[in-house]
C-alpha positions in Angstrom: 50.5 -46.5 -80.8 50.4 -45.3 -84.5 48.8 -42.1 -84.4 47.7 -42.3 -87.9 45.4 -45.5 -87.5 43.9 -44.2 -84.1 43.4 -40.7 -85.4 41.7 -42.1 -89.0 39.3 -44.2 -86.5 38.6 -40.8 -84.0 37.4 -39.3 -87.6 35.3 -42.0 -88.8 33.5 -41.9 -85.8 33.2 -37.9 -85.8 32.2 -37.9 -89.2 29.5 -40.5 -88.8 28.6 -38.6 -86.0 27.9 -35.4 -87.9 26.2 -36.8 -91.0 23.8 -38.8 -88.8 23.4 -35.4 -87.1 22.9 -33.7 -90.4 20.1 -36.4 -90.9 18.3 -34.9 -88.1 18.3 -31.5 -90.3 16.5 -33.0 -92.6 13.5 -34.7 -90.5 13.2 -32.3 -87.3 10.3 -29.7 -88.2 8.5 -29.5 -85.0 9.4 -29.0 -81.2 8.1 -32.7 -80.9 10.9 -33.8 -83.1 13.4 -31.8 -81.6 12.8 -32.6 -77.7 11.1 -36.3 -78.2 11.3 -37.4 -82.0 7.4 -37.3 -82.1 7.3 -39.7 -79.5 7.5 -42.3 -82.0 11.2 -44.4 -81.3 10.5 -48.1 -81.0 11.8 -49.9 -77.7 14.8 -51.8 -79.9 15.9 -48.3 -81.2 15.2 -46.6 -77.7 16.7 -49.2 -76.2 20.0 -49.0 -78.2 19.8 -44.8 -77.9 19.8 -45.5 -74.4 22.2 -47.7 -73.9 24.7 -45.9 -76.1 24.2 -42.6 -73.8 24.1 -44.0 -70.4 27.8 -46.3 -71.3 30.1 -43.4 -70.9 33.3 -42.9 -70.0 33.3 -44.4 -66.9 31.9 -47.2 -68.4 34.6 -47.6 -71.1 37.2 -46.1 -69.8 36.9 -45.8 -65.5 35.5 -49.5 -64.9 38.3 -51.3 -66.3 40.5 -48.1 -63.9 39.1 -49.3 -60.8 39.6 -52.7 -61.5 43.2 -52.5 -62.3 43.3 -50.3 -59.2 41.3 -52.2 -56.4 41.2 -55.3 -58.0 37.8 -57.7 -58.1 35.9 -56.1 -55.4 35.1 -53.5 -58.0 32.9 -55.9 -59.9 29.6 -54.7 -58.3 29.9 -51.0 -59.9 29.0 -51.9 -63.1 26.3 -54.0 -60.9 25.1 -50.9 -59.4 25.3 -49.0 -62.7 22.5 -52.0 -64.4 20.6 -52.4 -61.9 19.1 -49.4 -61.7 17.2 -50.0 -64.8 15.6 -52.9 -62.8 14.2 -49.8 -60.3 13.6 -47.7 -63.3 11.1 -50.5 -65.0 9.3 -51.1 -61.8 8.5 -47.6 -60.6 9.0 -45.1 -63.1 9.3 -46.2 -66.8 5.3 -46.8 -67.7 4.2 -43.6 -65.6 6.9 -41.6 -66.8 5.9 -41.7 -70.3 2.1 -41.3 -69.5 3.0 -37.8 -67.9 3.5 -36.6 -71.7 6.3 -34.7 -70.4 9.3 -33.4 -72.1 11.7 -32.6 -69.6 11.6 -33.8 -65.9 10.7 -29.8 -64.9 7.7 -30.6 -66.8 7.3 -33.7 -65.0 7.1 -31.8 -61.8 5.1 -28.8 -62.5 2.3 -31.3 -64.4 2.4 -33.6 -61.3 2.4 -30.8 -58.7 0.6 -28.2 -60.1 3.6 -25.7 -59.1 5.7 -23.2 -61.0 8.6 -23.3 -57.3 8.9 -27.2 -57.9 9.6 -27.1 -61.4 12.1 -24.2 -61.1 14.1 -26.1 -58.7 13.9 -29.6 -60.8 15.7 -26.8 -63.3 18.2 -26.3 -61.3 19.1 -29.7 -60.4 18.8 -30.7 -64.0 21.4 -28.6 -64.7 23.3 -29.2 -61.9 23.6 -33.4 -62.6 23.7 -32.4 -66.6 27.0 -30.4 -66.1 28.2 -32.5 -63.1 27.9 -35.7 -65.6 29.3 -33.8 -68.9 32.6 -33.0 -67.0 33.8 -36.4 -67.1 33.0 -36.8 -70.7 35.1 -34.5 -71.7 38.0 -35.0 -69.5 38.3 -38.5 -71.1 38.3 -37.6 -74.2 40.8 -35.2 -73.5 42.8 -38.1 -72.1 42.5 -40.2 -75.1 43.3 -37.7 -77.4 46.4 -36.9 -75.3 47.5 -40.9 -75.0 46.5 -40.9 -79.1 48.6 -37.5 -80.1 50.6 -35.8 -77.2 47.9 -33.1 -77.3 47.2 -30.9 -74.3 44.1 -32.8 -72.2 41.7 -29.9 -72.9 41.8 -30.5 -76.9 40.2 -33.8 -76.5 36.9 -32.4 -75.0 37.1 -28.9 -77.2 36.8 -31.6 -80.0 33.8 -33.4 -78.6 32.2 -30.4 -77.6 31.7 -28.9 -81.3 31.0 -32.3 -82.5 28.4 -32.7 -80.1 27.2 -29.2 -80.8 27.0 -29.4 -84.6 24.9 -32.8 -84.2 22.5 -31.9 -81.3 21.9 -28.2 -83.2 21.1 -30.2 -86.0 18.4 -31.9 -85.3 17.3 -32.3 -82.0 16.4 -35.6 -80.2 15.0 -37.1 -83.4 19.1 -36.8 -84.9 20.7 -38.0 -81.3 18.7 -41.3 -81.4 20.2 -42.6 -84.5 23.3 -41.0 -83.3 23.6 -43.1 -80.1 22.1 -46.3 -81.4 24.6 -46.4 -83.6 27.8 -45.2 -81.4 26.4 -48.2 -78.9 26.7 -51.2 -81.2 30.5 -49.6 -82.3 31.3 -49.6 -78.6 30.5 -53.2 -78.1 32.3 -54.1 -80.8 35.3 -51.9 -79.9 35.7 -53.9 -76.6 34.6 -57.5 -77.9 37.2 -57.9 -80.5 40.1 -56.8 -78.9 39.2 -58.7 -75.7 39.8 -61.8 -77.9 42.8 -61.0 -79.2 44.3 -59.7 -75.5 42.9 -63.2 -74.0 44.8 -65.3 -76.6 48.0 -63.0 -75.9 47.8 -63.6 -72.5 47.3 -67.4 -72.7 50.0 -67.5 -75.4 53.2 -66.2 -73.4 52.5 -67.4 -70.2 51.7 -64.7 -67.7 50.6 -65.3 -64.7 47.1 -64.4 -63.5 46.4 -61.0 -62.0 47.2 -60.5 -58.3 45.3 -58.2 -56.2 46.2 -59.0 -52.5 50.3 -58.4 -53.5 52.1 -55.8 -55.1 52.2 -55.7 -59.0 55.3 -57.4 -60.5 56.8 -55.3 -63.7 57.4 -57.3 -66.9 59.4 -55.3 -68.5 61.4 -52.0 -68.1 59.1 -49.5 -67.2 59.5 -45.8 -66.7 56.9 -43.3 -65.2 56.7 -39.4 -65.0 54.7 -37.9 -62.0 52.3 -35.3 -62.6 52.1 -34.5 -59.1 54.1 -35.1 -55.7 53.5 -38.7 -54.2 54.0 -40.7 -51.5 55.1 -43.8 -52.1 55.4 -46.7 -49.8 58.0 -49.3 -49.7 57.4 -53.1 -48.1 61.4 -53.5 -48.9 64.7 -51.9 -50.2 64.0 -51.1 -53.9 66.8 -50.4 -56.2 65.5 -47.7 -59.3 66.9 -44.9 -61.4 65.5 -41.3 -60.3 65.8 -37.9 -61.8 64.1 -35.3 -59.8 63.6 -35.0 -55.9 63.1 -37.5 -53.2 62.6 -36.6 -49.9 64.2 -33.2 -50.6 67.2 -34.8 -52.0 67.8 -34.6 -55.9 68.6 -36.9 -58.3 69.9 -37.0 -61.9 69.6 -40.5 -63.0 71.4 -41.8 -60.6 70.1 -46.0 -59.7 69.3 -45.5 -56.1 68.4 -48.1 -53.3 65.7 -46.7 -51.4 64.9 -48.1 -47.8 61.7 -49.5 -46.5 58.8 -47.2 -45.2 57.4 -44.0 -47.3 59.0 -41.9 -49.4 57.9 -38.3 -50.9 58.5 -38.1 -54.3 58.3 -34.2 -55.8 56.1 -33.8 -59.1 57.7 -34.1 -62.6 60.0 -36.7 -61.0 61.3 -39.4 -63.3 61.4 -42.9 -62.1 62.8 -46.2 -63.9 62.1 -49.6 -62.6 64.3 -52.7 -64.1 62.1 -56.1 -64.9 60.9 -57.7 -61.9 60.5 -54.8 -59.5 57.6 -55.1 -57.2 55.8 -51.7 -57.8 55.2 -49.3 -55.0 51.7 -48.5 -53.0 51.3 -44.9 -54.2 48.8 -42.0 -53.3 48.6 -38.1 -53.8 50.7 -36.5 -50.9 47.2 -34.8 -50.3 44.9 -37.6 -50.0 44.7 -39.6 -47.0 46.0 -43.6 -47.3 43.2 -46.0 -48.4 41.9 -48.5 -46.3 41.0 -52.1 -47.8 37.4 -51.7 -49.5 36.2 -53.9 -46.7 37.2 -51.9 -44.0 35.0 -52.3 -40.7 33.0 -48.7 -40.0 34.7 -49.0 -36.5 38.2 -48.3 -35.8 40.7 -45.4 -36.4 41.1 -45.5 -40.1 41.4 -42.4 -41.8 39.2 -43.7 -44.7 36.0 -45.9 -44.1 35.7 -48.0 -47.5 32.9 -50.2 -46.8 30.6 -47.1 -45.9 32.0 -45.4 -49.2 31.1 -48.5 -51.1 27.5 -48.8 -49.8 27.3 -45.1 -50.2 28.3 -45.8 -53.9 26.0 -48.5 -54.6 23.1 -46.8 -53.5 23.9 -43.7 -55.7 24.6 -45.9 -58.6 21.4 -48.1 -58.1 19.1 -44.9 -57.3 20.2 -42.3 -59.1 19.7 -43.7 -62.8 16.1 -42.8 -62.7 16.8 -39.4 -62.3 19.6 -38.9 -64.8 18.3 -36.0 -67.0 19.3 -38.0 -70.3 18.0 -41.5 -69.4 14.3 -39.6 -68.3 13.9 -38.0 -71.3 14.5 -40.9 -73.1 11.4 -42.2 -72.0 9.0 -39.7 -73.3 10.2 -40.5 -76.8 8.3 -43.5 -76.7 5.0 -44.5 -78.5 3.3 -45.5 -74.7 3.8 -47.0 -71.1 4.3 -50.7 -72.7 6.6 -49.3 -75.1 8.7 -47.4 -72.8 8.8 -50.8 -70.1 9.7 -53.2 -73.2 12.5 -50.2 -74.0 13.6 -50.9 -70.2 13.7 -54.8 -70.8 15.9 -54.5 -73.9 18.4 -51.6 -72.0 19.1 -54.6 -69.2 20.2 -57.4 -72.1 22.2 -54.6 -73.5 24.1 -52.5 -70.8 24.5 -56.0 -69.2 26.4 -57.5 -71.7 28.3 -54.3 -72.4 29.8 -54.4 -68.5 31.2 -57.9 -68.9 34.2 -56.3 -70.9 35.8 -53.8 -69.1 36.1 -56.1 -65.9 38.7 -58.2 -68.6 40.6 -54.9 -69.8 41.2 -54.3 -65.6 42.9 -57.7 -65.2 44.9 -57.4 -67.8 45.9 -54.0 -67.1 47.4 -55.5 -63.7 49.7 -57.9 -65.5 51.0 -55.7 -68.2 50.4 -52.1 -67.2 50.6 -51.8 -63.5 52.3 -48.9 -63.3 49.4 -46.8 -64.4 48.2 -47.6 -60.5 51.3 -45.5 -59.7 51.0 -42.8 -61.7 47.2 -42.6 -61.3 46.4 -42.8 -65.0 44.5 -46.2 -64.5 41.8 -45.1 -66.8 44.3 -45.1 -69.6 44.3 -48.9 -69.3 42.0 -50.0 -71.9 44.1 -47.8 -74.8 47.6 -49.1 -74.0 46.9 -52.4 -73.9 47.2 -53.7 -77.6 50.4 -52.3 -77.9 51.5 -54.0 -75.0 50.4 -57.4 -75.5 50.1 -57.7 -79.1 52.5 -55.1 -80.7 52.9 -54.9 -84.7 50.4 -53.7 -86.9 47.4 -55.9 -85.4 48.3 -54.2 -82.0 47.9 -50.9 -83.7 44.6 -51.6 -85.5 43.0 -53.0 -81.9 44.5 -49.7 -80.6 42.5 -47.8 -83.0 39.7 -49.7 -82.9 39.6 -48.7 -79.1 40.4 -45.5 -79.6 37.2 -45.2 -81.9 35.0 -46.7 -79.2 36.1 -44.5 -76.1 35.1 -41.0 -78.7 31.9 -42.9 -79.2 31.3 -43.3 -76.0 31.8 -39.6 -75.1 29.8 -38.5 -77.8 27.1 -40.4 -77.5 26.6 -39.6 -73.7 27.5 -35.8 -73.9 24.7 -36.2 -76.9 22.4 -37.2 -74.4 23.0 -34.7 -71.5 23.5 -31.7 -73.9 20.0 -32.2 -75.3 18.3 -32.6 -71.6 20.5 -29.8 -70.5 19.6 -27.3 -73.7 16.1 -28.7 -73.4 15.8 -27.1 -70.0 17.9 -23.8 -70.9 15.4 -23.1 -73.8 12.1 -24.1 -71.7 13.0 -22.7 -68.3 16.2 -20.0 -68.2 16.6 -18.3 -71.5 14.3 -15.3 -71.6 11.3 -16.0 -73.5 8.9 -12.7 -74.9 6.1 -15.9 -75.9 6.1 -19.0 -77.8 4.5 -20.3 -80.4 4.6 -22.2 -83.1 6.9 -22.9 -86.7 8.4 -25.7 -88.8 11.8 -24.0 -87.0 11.5 -26.5 -84.0 11.2 -24.9 -80.6 9.5 -21.4 -80.0 12.5 -18.7 -79.6 13.2 -16.8 -76.8 13.6 -13.1 -77.1 11.7 -13.0 -80.4 14.6 -15.6 -82.1 13.2 -18.2 -84.8 13.0 -21.8 -82.6 15.3 -24.0 -84.3 18.1 -20.4 -83.8 17.1 -20.4 -79.8 17.4 -23.9 -79.8 20.7 -24.0 -80.7 21.7 -21.1 -78.8 20.4 -23.3 -75.8 23.0 -26.2 -77.0 26.0 -23.6 -77.0 25.2 -23.0 -73.7 24.9 -26.3 -72.1 28.2 -27.3 -73.8 30.0 -24.5 -72.5 29.9 -24.4 -69.2 31.3 -27.7 -68.4 34.1 -27.0 -71.3 35.4 -24.3 -69.6 34.7 -26.4 -66.0 36.7 -29.2 -67.6 39.8 -26.9 -68.1 39.5 -25.3 -64.4 39.1 -28.4 -62.5 41.5 -31.3 -64.3 42.7 -35.0 -63.0 39.5 -35.6 -61.6 39.2 -39.5 -62.4 36.5 -40.5 -64.2 34.6 -42.9 -62.5 34.7 -40.9 -59.4 33.0 -38.0 -60.9 30.5 -39.8 -62.2 29.7 -41.5 -59.2 29.1 -37.9 -58.0 26.6 -37.1 -60.4 24.6 -40.2 -59.5 24.8 -39.4 -55.7 23.2 -36.1 -56.6 21.1 -37.5 -59.4 19.7 -40.3 -56.4 19.2 -37.6 -53.8 17.2 -35.0 -55.8 15.1 -36.6 -58.5 14.2 -40.1 -57.2 12.2 -38.9 -53.8 10.3 -36.9 -56.5 9.7 -39.5 -59.2 8.8 -42.3 -56.6 6.8 -40.2 -54.3 5.1 -38.4 -56.8 4.2 -41.2 -59.0 3.3 -43.6 -56.0 2.6 -41.3 -52.8 -1.2 -39.0 -53.5 -0.1 -36.6 -50.6 2.5 -35.4 -51.5 2.4 -31.4 -51.9 4.8 -28.8 -53.5 6.2 -27.5 -50.6 7.0 -31.3 -49.6 8.4 -31.0 -53.0 10.4 -28.0 -53.0 12.2 -28.6 -49.4 12.9 -32.6 -50.2 14.5 -31.2 -53.4 16.4 -28.4 -51.7 17.6 -30.2 -48.7 18.4 -33.8 -50.1 19.9 -32.5 -53.3 21.5 -29.5 -52.0 22.9 -31.6 -49.3 24.4 -33.6 -52.0 25.5 -31.3 -54.5 27.0 -29.6 -51.5 28.8 -32.1 -50.3 30.4 -32.7 -54.0 31.4 -29.2 -54.2 32.8 -29.3 -51.0 35.0 -32.5 -51.5 35.9 -31.1 -55.0 37.2 -28.1 -53.5 39.3 -29.8 -50.4 37.2 -28.4 -47.8 36.0 -31.4 -45.7 38.6 -32.1 -43.0 40.0 -35.9 -43.1 38.4 -38.7 -41.5 35.1 -39.4 -41.5 33.9 -36.0 -42.1 35.5 -36.7 -45.8 34.4 -40.2 -46.2 30.8 -38.4 -45.8 30.8 -35.6 -47.6 32.9 -37.6 -50.5 29.8 -40.3 -51.0 26.6 -38.7 -49.6 23.9 -40.9 -51.3 24.0 -43.1 -47.9 22.5 -40.3 -45.8 21.1 -37.5 -48.5 19.0 -39.8 -50.2 16.8 -40.8 -46.7 17.3 -36.9 -45.7 15.3 -36.3 -49.2 13.1 -39.0 -48.7 12.2 -37.5 -45.4 12.2 -34.7 -45.5 9.4 -34.6 -48.3 7.3 -37.0 -46.8 7.5 -34.9 -43.4 6.5 -31.5 -44.7 4.0 -33.0 -47.2 2.2 -34.5 -43.8 2.5 -31.1 -42.2 0.8 -29.2 -45.2 -2.1 -31.4 -46.2 -4.1 -28.1 -47.5 -1.8 -28.3 -50.2 -2.1 -31.1 -51.8 -2.9 -30.2 -55.8 -6.6 -30.4 -56.5 -6.3 -32.5 -59.8 -3.8 -35.2 -57.7 -6.5 -37.8 -58.4 -6.6 -37.4 -62.1 -2.8 -37.1 -62.5 -1.9 -40.4 -60.9 -5.0 -41.9 -62.7 -3.0 -40.5 -66.0 0.3 -42.2 -64.5 -1.3 -45.9 -64.0 -4.2 -46.4 -66.5 -2.9 -47.9 -69.9 -3.5 -44.6 -72.4 -6.9 -46.1 -74.1 -8.6 -46.3 -70.9 -8.0 -42.1 -69.9 -10.0 -40.2 -72.2 -8.9 -36.0 -72.1 -11.5 -34.1 -70.8 -13.5 -31.9 -73.0 -12.0 -29.0 -74.6 -8.4 -29.5 -72.5 -5.9 -27.8 -74.5 -2.4 -29.7 -74.2 0.5 -27.1 -73.1 3.7 -28.6 -74.5 6.3 -25.8 -75.9 4.7 -25.7 -79.0 1.1 -26.3 -78.8 1.6 -29.9 -79.4 1.4 -33.0 -77.4 2.7 -31.8 -73.8 2.1 -32.5 -70.4 -1.6 -33.1 -70.5 -1.9 -35.3 -73.6 -2.8 -38.3 -72.3 -5.6 -36.6 -70.1 
């Protein structure tokens, strides 16, 4: 890929993001501007912004990589992402807007009248937000590495700096325009090259992608392994090797390997001749993968059917609890607008998800070696040069690079906004809150805007450091883990808090800690490699199938055991959540309690 074209395209995206963020600096003046854009964002603009921040690195790069690696069975993955908005539309969207909250902890405190619930909600907002930010920065690092050969941390640093500037400049009002622009850019970046790639595939007589047999390399391919790999050959294979296989050193010799399993050392270079069948490979420290539909019984080391359903449940129920998605509904003028926004989001997100599987199928034909090296997330970026070539291929590759960076920037902006809002209100020390033209009130005596921008810096610094320490986590896998934690914590809190009047603060606290804590602990144990092989690894790697029911059950049982702790204002709060705004009158003398004294969690009473 021509670095000049690609870097120019990325630079344009970065410049547009900074300029739109600067626009927010001119029009954001109050806390309500910074946090919820003064609740004036219409359904179309809001839907484009939600779609822009929701379609992350996992959507732009990860889904194509999953289809390349595992085949059409992974087409359910984007369905789970999209279907989550159906649950959000039916159960959550309008009541969440009517709560008048700024953040999920605001909603938790307003509904349950408990500071303890708020504090626990803060912990999970930070956990989910940072866990979701991590793959955005890693995906940016991968993209910049492919474009320029820069180290992987460089792309994450670029995204971190740009997002910090954009969010710190104008808060929610500025990133609304940024994310809406970036949605349409991402859709265009996938749609236009797809037409040329499909035409190139149809014109060269290439076969269809086959996933039930080893991929066959159409041209000479050379790969260098980043880690030790166990390679399985169904038949003898001749290839050139520079490095170590099965403890033996090779210096570029053409070697015939026998059928069976071979251990290939890290940094070994393998060169395959055209027409070679690509061997199956896996990291040496991971168990062999079975078919995705392997039954739950048997003696396999992995249980892919369970894993599949666990991930479906996580994506289906985790959407409503993602902090950057939830905060978007607070920007709608009223509950009806929030519902209309969700309907438009379903159309925009569904349209986008038609495209990544096309790239995955084409990658299986033209870049199958990516499955061997584990760099399947790069399939979208390398296909134009492989299939089209020349100036057109370079321009299409540059457009895809711009779309990929837009994906990282838009999602990272929303997540940073959500995490910074919680940090500013609940974590950073405060000596009082008041009003001011500069934005949110300053903790520790600083002006509001300065305090908010400090929160933005902290919100971005944690995942940036984490991305350096925890590299080479597949993008789609990392996002799936964030969804599992969200589904196990905020999904029970929102559904029961909105629809069940008997929920109590002890029930909410215990459910969050048990359900969300179990999912978060399972995620950390999996990433640290602490789980034993077999069922324990599978249960911890995909926890939603048991942690979501555990969260619901714990909240219900503890609430039933503490009926005397039902908040006194529950009836009034539920009426506010479910009745149209014009039917609910604010009690005489009521004062809203948002961070600046403007409309806050009680603004519709």
